[in-house]
mmCIF entry with sequence, helices, sheets and N, C-alpha, C, O atoms, coordinates in Angstrom:
data_MODEL
# 
_entry.id   MODEL 
# 
_entity.id                         1 
_entity.type                       polymer 
_entity.pdbx_number_of_molecules   1 
# 
_entity_poly.entity_id                      1 
_entity_poly.type                           'polypeptide(L)' 
_entity_poly.nstd_linkage                   no 
_entity_poly.nstd_monomer                   no 
_entity_poly.pdbx_seq_one_letter_code       MIWGTNLFEEHCGVTLFKRSNRGVQLTPAGHALYEDGKKIIALSNQALARAQ 
_entity_poly.pdbx_seq_one_letter_code_can   MIWGTNLFEEHCGVTLFKRSNRGVQLTPAGHALYEDGKKIIALSNQALARAQ 
_entity_poly.pdbx_strand_id                 A 
# 
loop_
_entity_poly_seq.entity_id 
_entity_poly_seq.num 
_entity_poly_seq.mon_id 
_entity_poly_seq.hetero 
1 1  MET n 
1 2  ILE n 
1 3  TRP n 
1 4  GLY n 
1 5  THR n 
1 6  ASN n 
1 7  LEU n 
1 8  PHE n 
1 9  GLU n 
1 10 GLU n 
1 11 HIS n 
1 12 CYS n 
1 13 GLY n 
1 14 VAL n 
1 15 THR n 
1 16 LEU n 
1 17 PHE n 
1 18 LYS n 
1 19 ARG n 
1 20 SER n 
1 21 ASN n 
1 22 ARG n 
1 23 GLY n 
1 24 VAL n 
1 25 GLN n 
1 26 LEU n 
1 27 THR n 
1 28 PRO n 
1 29 ALA n 
1 30 GLY n 
1 31 HIS n 
1 32 ALA n 
1 33 LEU n 
1 34 TYR n 
1 35 GLU n 
1 36 ASP n 
1 37 GLY n 
1 38 LYS n 
1 39 LYS n 
1 40 ILE n 
1 41 ILE n 
1 42 ALA n 
1 43 LEU n 
1 44 SER n 
1 45 ASN n 
1 46 GLN n 
1 47 ALA n 
1 48 LEU n 
1 49 ALA n 
1 50 ARG n 
1 51 ALA n 
1 52 GLN n 
# 
_struct_asym.id          A 
_struct_asym.entity_id   1 
# 
loop_
_struct_conf.conf_type_id 
_struct_conf.id 
_struct_conf.pdbx_PDB_helix_id 
_struct_conf.beg_label_comp_id 
_struct_conf.beg_label_asym_id 
_struct_conf.beg_label_seq_id 
_struct_conf.pdbx_beg_PDB_ins_code 
_struct_conf.end_label_comp_id 
_struct_conf.end_label_asym_id 
_struct_conf.end_label_seq_id 
_struct_conf.pdbx_end_PDB_ins_code 
_struct_conf.beg_auth_comp_id 
_struct_conf.beg_auth_asym_id 
_struct_conf.beg_auth_seq_id 
_struct_conf.end_auth_comp_id 
_struct_conf.end_auth_asym_id 
_struct_conf.end_auth_seq_id 
_struct_conf.pdbx_PDB_helix_class 
_struct_conf.details 
_struct_conf.pdbx_PDB_helix_length 
HELX_P HELX_P1 AA1 THR A 5  ? CYS A 12 ? THR A 5  CYS A 12 1 ? 8  
HELX_P HELX_P2 AA2 PRO A 28 ? ALA A 51 ? PRO A 28 ALA A 51 1 ? 24 
# 
_struct_conf_type.id          HELX_P 
_struct_conf_type.criteria    ? 
_struct_conf_type.reference   ? 
# 
_struct_sheet.id               AA1 
_struct_sheet.type             ? 
_struct_sheet.number_strands   2 
_struct_sheet.details          ? 
# 
_struct_sheet_order.sheet_id     AA1 
_struct_sheet_order.range_id_1   1 
_struct_sheet_order.range_id_2   2 
_struct_sheet_order.offset       ? 
_struct_sheet_order.sense        anti-parallel 
# 
loop_
_struct_sheet_range.sheet_id 
_struct_sheet_range.id 
_struct_sheet_range.beg_label_comp_id 
_struct_sheet_range.beg_label_asym_id 
_struct_sheet_range.beg_label_seq_id 
_struct_sheet_range.pdbx_beg_PDB_ins_code 
_struct_sheet_range.end_label_comp_id 
_struct_sheet_range.end_label_asym_id 
_struct_sheet_range.end_label_seq_id 
_struct_sheet_range.pdbx_end_PDB_ins_code 
_struct_sheet_range.beg_auth_comp_id 
_struct_sheet_range.beg_auth_asym_id 
_struct_sheet_range.beg_auth_seq_id 
_struct_sheet_range.end_auth_comp_id 
_struct_sheet_range.end_auth_asym_id 
_struct_sheet_range.end_auth_seq_id 
AA1 1 PHE A 17 ? SER A 20 ? PHE A 17 SER A 20 
AA1 2 GLY A 23 ? LEU A 26 ? GLY A 23 LEU A 26 
# 
loop_
_atom_site.group_PDB 
_atom_site.id 
_atom_site.type_symbol 
_atom_site.label_atom_id 
_atom_site.label_alt_id 
_atom_site.label_comp_id 
_atom_site.label_asym_id 
_atom_site.label_entity_id 
_atom_site.label_seq_id 
_atom_site.pdbx_PDB_ins_code 
_atom_site.Cartn_x 
_atom_site.Cartn_y 
_atom_site.Cartn_z 
_atom_site.occupancy 
_atom_site.B_iso_or_equiv 
_atom_site.pdbx_formal_charge 
_atom_site.auth_seq_id 
_atom_site.auth_comp_id 
_atom_site.auth_asym_id 
_atom_site.auth_atom_id 
_atom_site.pdbx_PDB_model_num 
ATOM 1   N N  . MET A 1 1  ? -18.998 58.847 -30.021 1.00 0.00 ? 1  MET A N  1 
ATOM 2   C CA . MET A 1 1  ? -18.704 58.917 -31.596 1.00 0.00 ? 1  MET A CA 1 
ATOM 3   C C  . MET A 1 1  ? -20.015 59.451 -32.268 1.00 0.00 ? 1  MET A C  1 
ATOM 4   O O  . MET A 1 1  ? -21.149 59.044 -32.014 1.00 0.00 ? 1  MET A O  1 
ATOM 5   N N  . ILE A 1 2  ? -19.685 60.407 -33.148 1.00 0.00 ? 2  ILE A N  1 
ATOM 6   C CA . ILE A 1 2  ? -20.739 60.945 -34.034 1.00 0.00 ? 2  ILE A CA 1 
ATOM 7   C C  . ILE A 1 2  ? -20.573 60.162 -35.470 1.00 0.00 ? 2  ILE A C  1 
ATOM 8   O O  . ILE A 1 2  ? -19.536 59.977 -36.108 1.00 0.00 ? 2  ILE A O  1 
ATOM 9   N N  . TRP A 1 3  ? -21.946 59.750 -35.785 1.00 0.00 ? 3  TRP A N  1 
ATOM 10  C CA . TRP A 1 3  ? -22.157 58.953 -36.984 1.00 0.00 ? 3  TRP A CA 1 
ATOM 11  C C  . TRP A 1 3  ? -22.668 59.880 -37.969 1.00 0.00 ? 3  TRP A C  1 
ATOM 12  O O  . TRP A 1 3  ? -23.545 60.680 -37.642 1.00 0.00 ? 3  TRP A O  1 
ATOM 13  N N  . GLY A 1 4  ? -22.165 59.847 -39.245 1.00 0.00 ? 4  GLY A N  1 
ATOM 14  C CA . GLY A 1 4  ? -22.906 60.387 -40.437 1.00 0.00 ? 4  GLY A CA 1 
ATOM 15  C C  . GLY A 1 4  ? -23.835 59.474 -40.900 1.00 0.00 ? 4  GLY A C  1 
ATOM 16  O O  . GLY A 1 4  ? -23.599 58.295 -40.635 1.00 0.00 ? 4  GLY A O  1 
ATOM 17  N N  . THR A 1 5  ? -24.923 59.756 -41.584 1.00 0.00 ? 5  THR A N  1 
ATOM 18  C CA . THR A 1 5  ? -25.793 58.791 -42.099 1.00 0.00 ? 5  THR A CA 1 
ATOM 19  C C  . THR A 1 5  ? -25.151 57.763 -43.119 1.00 0.00 ? 5  THR A C  1 
ATOM 20  O O  . THR A 1 5  ? -25.579 56.610 -43.152 1.00 0.00 ? 5  THR A O  1 
ATOM 21  N N  . ASN A 1 6  ? -24.154 58.165 -43.925 1.00 0.00 ? 6  ASN A N  1 
ATOM 22  C CA . ASN A 1 6  ? -23.610 57.153 -44.826 1.00 0.00 ? 6  ASN A CA 1 
ATOM 23  C C  . ASN A 1 6  ? -22.722 56.213 -44.045 1.00 0.00 ? 6  ASN A C  1 
ATOM 24  O O  . ASN A 1 6  ? -22.592 55.041 -44.398 1.00 0.00 ? 6  ASN A O  1 
ATOM 25  N N  . LEU A 1 7  ? -22.091 56.729 -42.957 1.00 0.00 ? 7  LEU A N  1 
ATOM 26  C CA . LEU A 1 7  ? -21.125 55.861 -42.132 1.00 0.00 ? 7  LEU A CA 1 
ATOM 27  C C  . LEU A 1 7  ? -22.114 54.808 -41.392 1.00 0.00 ? 7  LEU A C  1 
ATOM 28  O O  . LEU A 1 7  ? -21.880 53.601 -41.350 1.00 0.00 ? 7  LEU A O  1 
ATOM 29  N N  . PHE A 1 8  ? -23.150 55.376 -40.866 1.00 0.00 ? 8  PHE A N  1 
ATOM 30  C CA . PHE A 1 8  ? -24.122 54.550 -40.239 1.00 0.00 ? 8  PHE A CA 1 
ATOM 31  C C  . PHE A 1 8  ? -24.712 53.390 -41.079 1.00 0.00 ? 8  PHE A C  1 
ATOM 32  O O  . PHE A 1 8  ? -24.815 52.253 -40.619 1.00 0.00 ? 8  PHE A O  1 
ATOM 33  N N  . GLU A 1 9  ? -25.057 53.697 -42.208 1.00 0.00 ? 9  GLU A N  1 
ATOM 34  C CA . GLU A 1 9  ? -25.538 52.708 -43.211 1.00 0.00 ? 9  GLU A CA 1 
ATOM 35  C C  . GLU A 1 9  ? -24.489 51.710 -43.511 1.00 0.00 ? 9  GLU A C  1 
ATOM 36  O O  . GLU A 1 9  ? -24.787 50.516 -43.510 1.00 0.00 ? 9  GLU A O  1 
ATOM 37  N N  . GLU A 1 10 ? -23.199 52.129 -43.785 1.00 0.00 ? 10 GLU A N  1 
ATOM 38  C CA . GLU A 1 10 ? -22.234 51.304 -44.094 1.00 0.00 ? 10 GLU A CA 1 
ATOM 39  C C  . GLU A 1 10 ? -21.917 50.468 -42.913 1.00 0.00 ? 10 GLU A C  1 
ATOM 40  O O  . GLU A 1 10 ? -21.625 49.292 -43.128 1.00 0.00 ? 10 GLU A O  1 
ATOM 41  N N  . HIS A 1 11 ? -21.932 50.900 -41.721 1.00 0.00 ? 11 HIS A N  1 
ATOM 42  C CA . HIS A 1 11 ? -21.742 50.067 -40.444 1.00 0.00 ? 11 HIS A CA 1 
ATOM 43  C C  . HIS A 1 11 ? -22.729 48.954 -40.337 1.00 0.00 ? 11 HIS A C  1 
ATOM 44  O O  . HIS A 1 11 ? -22.403 47.796 -40.076 1.00 0.00 ? 11 HIS A O  1 
ATOM 45  N N  . CYS A 1 12 ? -23.947 49.355 -40.551 1.00 0.00 ? 12 CYS A N  1 
ATOM 46  C CA . CYS A 1 12 ? -25.131 48.513 -40.472 1.00 0.00 ? 12 CYS A CA 1 
ATOM 47  C C  . CYS A 1 12 ? -25.313 47.500 -41.658 1.00 0.00 ? 12 CYS A C  1 
ATOM 48  O O  . CYS A 1 12 ? -25.918 46.436 -41.525 1.00 0.00 ? 12 CYS A O  1 
ATOM 49  N N  . GLY A 1 13 ? -24.804 47.873 -42.693 1.00 0.00 ? 13 GLY A N  1 
ATOM 50  C CA . GLY A 1 13 ? -24.831 47.052 -43.987 1.00 0.00 ? 13 GLY A CA 1 
ATOM 51  C C  . GLY A 1 13 ? -26.242 47.161 -44.659 1.00 0.00 ? 13 GLY A C  1 
ATOM 52  O O  . GLY A 1 13 ? -26.662 46.229 -45.344 1.00 0.00 ? 13 GLY A O  1 
ATOM 53  N N  . VAL A 1 14 ? -26.936 48.246 -44.470 1.00 0.00 ? 14 VAL A N  1 
ATOM 54  C CA . VAL A 1 14 ? -28.292 48.491 -44.958 1.00 0.00 ? 14 VAL A CA 1 
ATOM 55  C C  . VAL A 1 14 ? -28.420 49.900 -45.503 1.00 0.00 ? 14 VAL A C  1 
ATOM 56  O O  . VAL A 1 14 ? -27.809 50.821 -44.960 1.00 0.00 ? 14 VAL A O  1 
ATOM 57  N N  . THR A 1 15 ? -29.216 50.102 -46.591 1.00 0.00 ? 15 THR A N  1 
ATOM 58  C CA . THR A 1 15 ? -29.481 51.370 -47.077 1.00 0.00 ? 15 THR A CA 1 
ATOM 59  C C  . THR A 1 15 ? -30.716 51.924 -46.394 1.00 0.00 ? 15 THR A C  1 
ATOM 60  O O  . THR A 1 15 ? -31.777 51.309 -46.505 1.00 0.00 ? 15 THR A O  1 
ATOM 61  N N  . LEU A 1 16 ? -30.645 53.056 -45.688 1.00 0.00 ? 16 LEU A N  1 
ATOM 62  C CA . LEU A 1 16 ? -31.713 53.591 -44.962 1.00 0.00 ? 16 LEU A CA 1 
ATOM 63  C C  . LEU A 1 16 ? -32.570 54.652 -45.794 1.00 0.00 ? 16 LEU A C  1 
ATOM 64  O O  . LEU A 1 16 ? -33.763 54.862 -45.573 1.00 0.00 ? 16 LEU A O  1 
ATOM 65  N N  . PHE A 1 17 ? -31.871 55.247 -46.708 1.00 0.00 ? 17 PHE A N  1 
ATOM 66  C CA . PHE A 1 17 ? -32.536 56.308 -47.563 1.00 0.00 ? 17 PHE A CA 1 
ATOM 67  C C  . PHE A 1 17 ? -32.353 56.020 -49.067 1.00 0.00 ? 17 PHE A C  1 
ATOM 68  O O  . PHE A 1 17 ? -31.341 55.449 -49.472 1.00 0.00 ? 17 PHE A O  1 
ATOM 69  N N  . LYS A 1 18 ? -33.275 56.394 -49.837 1.00 0.00 ? 18 LYS A N  1 
ATOM 70  C CA . LYS A 1 18 ? -33.239 56.578 -51.288 1.00 0.00 ? 18 LYS A CA 1 
ATOM 71  C C  . LYS A 1 18 ? -32.883 57.982 -51.511 1.00 0.00 ? 18 LYS A C  1 
ATOM 72  O O  . LYS A 1 18 ? -33.664 58.874 -51.181 1.00 0.00 ? 18 LYS A O  1 
ATOM 73  N N  . ARG A 1 19 ? -31.681 58.243 -52.083 1.00 0.00 ? 19 ARG A N  1 
ATOM 74  C CA . ARG A 1 19 ? -31.303 59.662 -52.405 1.00 0.00 ? 19 ARG A CA 1 
ATOM 75  C C  . ARG A 1 19 ? -31.470 59.990 -53.730 1.00 0.00 ? 19 ARG A C  1 
ATOM 76  O O  . ARG A 1 19 ? -31.243 59.129 -54.580 1.00 0.00 ? 19 ARG A O  1 
ATOM 77  N N  . SER A 1 20 ? -31.865 61.203 -54.079 1.00 0.00 ? 20 SER A N  1 
ATOM 78  C CA . SER A 1 20 ? -31.998 61.631 -55.508 1.00 0.00 ? 20 SER A CA 1 
ATOM 79  C C  . SER A 1 20 ? -31.773 63.138 -55.438 1.00 0.00 ? 20 SER A C  1 
ATOM 80  O O  . SER A 1 20 ? -31.614 63.673 -54.341 1.00 0.00 ? 20 SER A O  1 
ATOM 81  N N  . ASN A 1 21 ? -31.755 63.853 -56.589 1.00 0.00 ? 21 ASN A N  1 
ATOM 82  C CA . ASN A 1 21 ? -31.614 65.220 -56.680 1.00 0.00 ? 21 ASN A CA 1 
ATOM 83  C C  . ASN A 1 21 ? -32.820 65.991 -56.178 1.00 0.00 ? 21 ASN A C  1 
ATOM 84  O O  . ASN A 1 21 ? -32.792 67.202 -55.955 1.00 0.00 ? 21 ASN A O  1 
ATOM 85  N N  . ARG A 1 22 ? -33.947 65.165 -56.004 1.00 0.00 ? 22 ARG A N  1 
ATOM 86  C CA . ARG A 1 22 ? -35.237 65.616 -55.588 1.00 0.00 ? 22 ARG A CA 1 
ATOM 87  C C  . ARG A 1 22 ? -35.355 65.590 -54.045 1.00 0.00 ? 22 ARG A C  1 
ATOM 88  O O  . ARG A 1 22 ? -36.332 66.115 -53.511 1.00 0.00 ? 22 ARG A O  1 
ATOM 89  N N  . GLY A 1 23 ? -34.440 65.028 -53.357 1.00 0.00 ? 23 GLY A N  1 
ATOM 90  C CA . GLY A 1 23 ? -34.401 64.804 -51.795 1.00 0.00 ? 23 GLY A CA 1 
ATOM 91  C C  . GLY A 1 23 ? -34.150 63.306 -51.511 1.00 0.00 ? 23 GLY A C  1 
ATOM 92  O O  . GLY A 1 23 ? -33.616 62.541 -52.314 1.00 0.00 ? 23 GLY A O  1 
ATOM 93  N N  . VAL A 1 24 ? -34.650 62.926 -50.118 1.00 0.00 ? 24 VAL A N  1 
ATOM 94  C CA . VAL A 1 24 ? -34.411 61.637 -49.752 1.00 0.00 ? 24 VAL A CA 1 
ATOM 95  C C  . VAL A 1 24 ? -35.782 61.061 -49.269 1.00 0.00 ? 24 VAL A C  1 
ATOM 96  O O  . VAL A 1 24 ? -36.708 61.807 -48.952 1.00 0.00 ? 24 VAL A O  1 
ATOM 97  N N  . GLN A 1 25 ? -35.871 59.665 -49.226 1.00 0.00 ? 25 GLN A N  1 
ATOM 98  C CA . GLN A 1 25 ? -36.946 58.992 -48.781 1.00 0.00 ? 25 GLN A CA 1 
ATOM 99  C C  . GLN A 1 25 ? -36.502 57.734 -48.023 1.00 0.00 ? 25 GLN A C  1 
ATOM 100 O O  . GLN A 1 25 ? -35.513 57.102 -48.395 1.00 0.00 ? 25 GLN A O  1 
ATOM 101 N N  . LEU A 1 26 ? -37.190 57.392 -47.020 1.00 0.00 ? 26 LEU A N  1 
ATOM 102 C CA . LEU A 1 26 ? -36.752 56.175 -46.258 1.00 0.00 ? 26 LEU A CA 1 
ATOM 103 C C  . LEU A 1 26 ? -36.985 54.991 -47.138 1.00 0.00 ? 26 LEU A C  1 
ATOM 104 O O  . LEU A 1 26 ? -37.990 54.922 -47.845 1.00 0.00 ? 26 LEU A O  1 
ATOM 105 N N  . THR A 1 27 ? -36.066 54.052 -47.106 1.00 0.00 ? 27 THR A N  1 
ATOM 106 C CA . THR A 1 27 ? -36.133 52.604 -47.720 1.00 0.00 ? 27 THR A CA 1 
ATOM 107 C C  . THR A 1 27 ? -37.136 51.827 -46.748 1.00 0.00 ? 27 THR A C  1 
ATOM 108 O O  . THR A 1 27 ? -37.520 52.342 -45.698 1.00 0.00 ? 27 THR A O  1 
ATOM 109 N N  . PRO A 1 28 ? -37.504 50.654 -47.133 1.00 0.00 ? 28 PRO A N  1 
ATOM 110 C CA . PRO A 1 28 ? -38.208 49.803 -46.132 1.00 0.00 ? 28 PRO A CA 1 
ATOM 111 C C  . PRO A 1 28 ? -37.335 49.513 -44.948 1.00 0.00 ? 28 PRO A C  1 
ATOM 112 O O  . PRO A 1 28 ? -37.851 49.417 -43.835 1.00 0.00 ? 28 PRO A O  1 
ATOM 113 N N  . ALA A 1 29 ? -36.092 49.374 -45.112 1.00 0.00 ? 29 ALA A N  1 
ATOM 114 C CA . ALA A 1 29 ? -35.157 49.117 -43.860 1.00 0.00 ? 29 ALA A CA 1 
ATOM 115 C C  . ALA A 1 29 ? -35.158 50.435 -43.062 1.00 0.00 ? 29 ALA A C  1 
ATOM 116 O O  . ALA A 1 29 ? -35.301 50.367 -41.842 1.00 0.00 ? 29 ALA A O  1 
ATOM 117 N N  . GLY A 1 30 ? -35.012 51.605 -43.652 1.00 0.00 ? 30 GLY A N  1 
ATOM 118 C CA . GLY A 1 30 ? -35.029 52.847 -43.020 1.00 0.00 ? 30 GLY A CA 1 
ATOM 119 C C  . GLY A 1 30 ? -36.357 53.175 -42.187 1.00 0.00 ? 30 GLY A C  1 
ATOM 120 O O  . GLY A 1 30 ? -36.302 53.784 -41.118 1.00 0.00 ? 30 GLY A O  1 
ATOM 121 N N  . HIS A 1 31 ? -37.487 52.751 -42.726 1.00 0.00 ? 31 HIS A N  1 
ATOM 122 C CA . HIS A 1 31 ? -38.680 52.832 -42.136 1.00 0.00 ? 31 HIS A CA 1 
ATOM 123 C C  . HIS A 1 31 ? -38.696 51.865 -40.854 1.00 0.00 ? 31 HIS A C  1 
ATOM 124 O O  . HIS A 1 31 ? -38.999 52.272 -39.733 1.00 0.00 ? 31 HIS A O  1 
ATOM 125 N N  . ALA A 1 32 ? -38.360 50.627 -41.126 1.00 0.00 ? 32 ALA A N  1 
ATOM 126 C CA . ALA A 1 32 ? -38.388 49.677 -40.048 1.00 0.00 ? 32 ALA A CA 1 
ATOM 127 C C  . ALA A 1 32 ? -37.616 50.261 -38.877 1.00 0.00 ? 32 ALA A C  1 
ATOM 128 O O  . ALA A 1 32 ? -38.094 50.187 -37.746 1.00 0.00 ? 32 ALA A O  1 
ATOM 129 N N  . LEU A 1 33 ? -36.361 50.879 -39.115 1.00 0.00 ? 33 LEU A N  1 
ATOM 130 C CA . LEU A 1 33 ? -35.386 51.183 -38.030 1.00 0.00 ? 33 LEU A CA 1 
ATOM 131 C C  . LEU A 1 33 ? -36.019 52.361 -37.395 1.00 0.00 ? 33 LEU A C  1 
ATOM 132 O O  . LEU A 1 33 ? -35.990 52.487 -36.171 1.00 0.00 ? 33 LEU A O  1 
ATOM 133 N N  . TYR A 1 34 ? -36.631 53.294 -38.220 1.00 0.00 ? 34 TYR A N  1 
ATOM 134 C CA . TYR A 1 34 ? -37.300 54.554 -37.529 1.00 0.00 ? 34 TYR A CA 1 
ATOM 135 C C  . TYR A 1 34 ? -38.374 54.075 -36.629 1.00 0.00 ? 34 TYR A C  1 
ATOM 136 O O  . TYR A 1 34 ? -38.379 54.514 -35.479 1.00 0.00 ? 34 TYR A O  1 
ATOM 137 N N  . GLU A 1 35 ? -39.429 53.099 -37.057 1.00 0.00 ? 35 GLU A N  1 
ATOM 138 C CA . GLU A 1 35 ? -40.554 52.786 -36.283 1.00 0.00 ? 35 GLU A CA 1 
ATOM 139 C C  . GLU A 1 35 ? -39.978 51.989 -35.034 1.00 0.00 ? 35 GLU A C  1 
ATOM 140 O O  . GLU A 1 35 ? -40.429 52.278 -33.926 1.00 0.00 ? 35 GLU A O  1 
ATOM 141 N N  . ASP A 1 36 ? -39.042 51.037 -35.145 1.00 0.00 ? 36 ASP A N  1 
ATOM 142 C CA . ASP A 1 36 ? -38.481 50.450 -33.899 1.00 0.00 ? 36 ASP A CA 1 
ATOM 143 C C  . ASP A 1 36 ? -37.715 51.440 -33.019 1.00 0.00 ? 36 ASP A C  1 
ATOM 144 O O  . ASP A 1 36 ? -37.702 51.295 -31.796 1.00 0.00 ? 36 ASP A O  1 
ATOM 145 N N  . GLY A 1 37 ? -37.124 52.367 -33.582 1.00 0.00 ? 37 GLY A N  1 
ATOM 146 C CA . GLY A 1 37 ? -36.340 53.328 -32.726 1.00 0.00 ? 37 GLY A CA 1 
ATOM 147 C C  . GLY A 1 37 ? -37.391 54.109 -31.873 1.00 0.00 ? 37 GLY A C  1 
ATOM 148 O O  . GLY A 1 37 ? -37.238 54.256 -30.661 1.00 0.00 ? 37 GLY A O  1 
ATOM 149 N N  . LYS A 1 38 ? -38.463 54.603 -32.554 1.00 0.00 ? 38 LYS A N  1 
ATOM 150 C CA . LYS A 1 38 ? -39.533 55.180 -31.683 1.00 0.00 ? 38 LYS A CA 1 
ATOM 151 C C  . LYS A 1 38 ? -39.920 54.449 -30.537 1.00 0.00 ? 38 LYS A C  1 
ATOM 152 O O  . LYS A 1 38 ? -40.035 55.012 -29.448 1.00 0.00 ? 38 LYS A O  1 
ATOM 153 N N  . LYS A 1 39 ? -40.129 53.242 -30.691 1.00 0.00 ? 39 LYS A N  1 
ATOM 154 C CA . LYS A 1 39 ? -40.578 52.287 -29.545 1.00 0.00 ? 39 LYS A CA 1 
ATOM 155 C C  . LYS A 1 39 ? -39.552 52.113 -28.497 1.00 0.00 ? 39 LYS A C  1 
ATOM 156 O O  . LYS A 1 39 ? -39.819 52.101 -27.295 1.00 0.00 ? 39 LYS A O  1 
ATOM 157 N N  . ILE A 1 40 ? -38.238 51.964 -29.050 1.00 0.00 ? 40 ILE A N  1 
ATOM 158 C CA . ILE A 1 40 ? -37.207 51.891 -28.086 1.00 0.00 ? 40 ILE A CA 1 
ATOM 159 C C  . ILE A 1 40 ? -36.993 53.194 -27.158 1.00 0.00 ? 40 ILE A C  1 
ATOM 160 O O  . ILE A 1 40 ? -36.758 53.137 -25.951 1.00 0.00 ? 40 ILE A O  1 
ATOM 161 N N  . ILE A 1 41 ? -37.100 54.250 -27.832 1.00 0.00 ? 41 ILE A N  1 
ATOM 162 C CA . ILE A 1 41 ? -37.105 55.670 -27.062 1.00 0.00 ? 41 ILE A CA 1 
ATOM 163 C C  . ILE A 1 41 ? -38.154 55.670 -26.106 1.00 0.00 ? 41 ILE A C  1 
ATOM 164 O O  . ILE A 1 41 ? -37.916 55.928 -24.926 1.00 0.00 ? 41 ILE A O  1 
ATOM 165 N N  . ALA A 1 42 ? -39.330 55.395 -26.528 1.00 0.00 ? 42 ALA A N  1 
ATOM 166 C CA . ALA A 1 42 ? -40.601 55.379 -25.527 1.00 0.00 ? 42 ALA A CA 1 
ATOM 167 C C  . ALA A 1 42 ? -40.388 54.457 -24.405 1.00 0.00 ? 42 ALA A C  1 
ATOM 168 O O  . ALA A 1 42 ? -40.650 54.895 -23.285 1.00 0.00 ? 42 ALA A O  1 
ATOM 169 N N  . LEU A 1 43 ? -39.910 53.126 -24.527 1.00 0.00 ? 43 LEU A N  1 
ATOM 170 C CA . LEU A 1 43 ? -39.682 52.366 -23.548 1.00 0.00 ? 43 LEU A CA 1 
ATOM 171 C C  . LEU A 1 43 ? -38.587 52.731 -22.550 1.00 0.00 ? 43 LEU A C  1 
ATOM 172 O O  . LEU A 1 43 ? -38.674 52.506 -21.342 1.00 0.00 ? 43 LEU A O  1 
ATOM 173 N N  . SER A 1 44 ? -37.548 53.313 -23.155 1.00 0.00 ? 44 SER A N  1 
ATOM 174 C CA . SER A 1 44 ? -36.486 53.966 -22.336 1.00 0.00 ? 44 SER A CA 1 
ATOM 175 C C  . SER A 1 44 ? -37.056 55.040 -21.496 1.00 0.00 ? 44 SER A C  1 
ATOM 176 O O  . SER A 1 44 ? -36.783 55.042 -20.295 1.00 0.00 ? 44 SER A O  1 
ATOM 177 N N  . ASN A 1 45 ? -37.750 55.873 -21.954 1.00 0.00 ? 45 ASN A N  1 
ATOM 178 C CA . ASN A 1 45 ? -38.383 56.934 -21.270 1.00 0.00 ? 45 ASN A CA 1 
ATOM 179 C C  . ASN A 1 45 ? -39.246 56.352 -20.193 1.00 0.00 ? 45 ASN A C  1 
ATOM 180 O O  . ASN A 1 45 ? -39.249 56.903 -19.092 1.00 0.00 ? 45 ASN A O  1 
ATOM 181 N N  . GLN A 1 46 ? -39.948 55.332 -20.401 1.00 0.00 ? 46 GLN A N  1 
ATOM 182 C CA . GLN A 1 46 ? -40.871 54.830 -19.303 1.00 0.00 ? 46 GLN A CA 1 
ATOM 183 C C  . GLN A 1 46 ? -40.048 54.209 -18.271 1.00 0.00 ? 46 GLN A C  1 
ATOM 184 O O  . GLN A 1 46 ? -40.323 54.399 -17.086 1.00 0.00 ? 46 GLN A O  1 
ATOM 185 N N  . ALA A 1 47 ? -38.977 53.421 -18.654 1.00 0.00 ? 47 ALA A N  1 
ATOM 186 C CA . ALA A 1 47 ? -38.023 52.848 -17.601 1.00 0.00 ? 47 ALA A CA 1 
ATOM 187 C C  . ALA A 1 47 ? -37.460 53.888 -16.833 1.00 0.00 ? 47 ALA A C  1 
ATOM 188 O O  . ALA A 1 47 ? -37.492 53.779 -15.607 1.00 0.00 ? 47 ALA A O  1 
ATOM 189 N N  . LEU A 1 48 ? -36.953 54.872 -17.352 1.00 0.00 ? 48 LEU A N  1 
ATOM 190 C CA . LEU A 1 48 ? -36.238 56.071 -16.614 1.00 0.00 ? 48 LEU A CA 1 
ATOM 191 C C  . LEU A 1 48 ? -37.368 56.745 -15.596 1.00 0.00 ? 48 LEU A C  1 
ATOM 192 O O  . LEU A 1 48 ? -37.073 57.107 -14.457 1.00 0.00 ? 48 LEU A O  1 
ATOM 193 N N  . ALA A 1 49 ? -38.517 56.847 -16.084 1.00 0.00 ? 49 ALA A N  1 
ATOM 194 C CA . ALA A 1 49 ? -39.622 57.462 -15.229 1.00 0.00 ? 49 ALA A CA 1 
ATOM 195 C C  . ALA A 1 49 ? -39.892 56.576 -14.020 1.00 0.00 ? 49 ALA A C  1 
ATOM 196 O O  . ALA A 1 49 ? -40.047 57.069 -12.903 1.00 0.00 ? 49 ALA A O  1 
ATOM 197 N N  . ARG A 1 50 ? -39.951 55.198 -14.258 1.00 0.00 ? 50 ARG A N  1 
ATOM 198 C CA . ARG A 1 50 ? -40.120 54.171 -13.195 1.00 0.00 ? 50 ARG A CA 1 
ATOM 199 C C  . ARG A 1 50 ? -38.884 54.251 -12.173 1.00 0.00 ? 50 ARG A C  1 
ATOM 200 O O  . ARG A 1 50 ? -39.031 54.158 -10.955 1.00 0.00 ? 50 ARG A O  1 
ATOM 201 N N  . ALA A 1 51 ? -37.839 54.406 -12.714 1.00 0.00 ? 51 ALA A N  1 
ATOM 202 C CA . ALA A 1 51 ? -36.686 54.331 -11.917 1.00 0.00 ? 51 ALA A CA 1 
ATOM 203 C C  . ALA A 1 51 ? -36.448 55.599 -10.952 1.00 0.00 ? 51 ALA A C  1 
ATOM 204 O O  . ALA A 1 51 ? -35.817 55.580 -9.895  1.00 0.00 ? 51 ALA A O  1 
ATOM 205 N N  . GLN A 1 52 ? -37.061 56.661 -11.518 1.00 0.00 ? 52 GLN A N  1 
ATOM 206 C CA . GLN A 1 52 ? -36.921 57.952 -10.717 1.00 0.00 ? 52 GLN A CA 1 
ATOM 207 C C  . GLN A 1 52 ? -37.953 57.907 -9.709  1.00 0.00 ? 52 GLN A C  1 
ATOM 208 O O  . GLN A 1 52 ? -38.075 58.834 -8.908  1.00 0.00 ? 52 GLN A O  1 
# 
């Protein structure tokens, strides 16, 4: 399934971006998800490397 940003935010029940006519910025929730996501990806890559 392909998620659009608004649909993902709606599904999670959090606002990830502050949107304005000048662009977008991460909200505190968006920043937390981004930082944790980077850690999850790194751990996943490490696990895959060990498995190989």
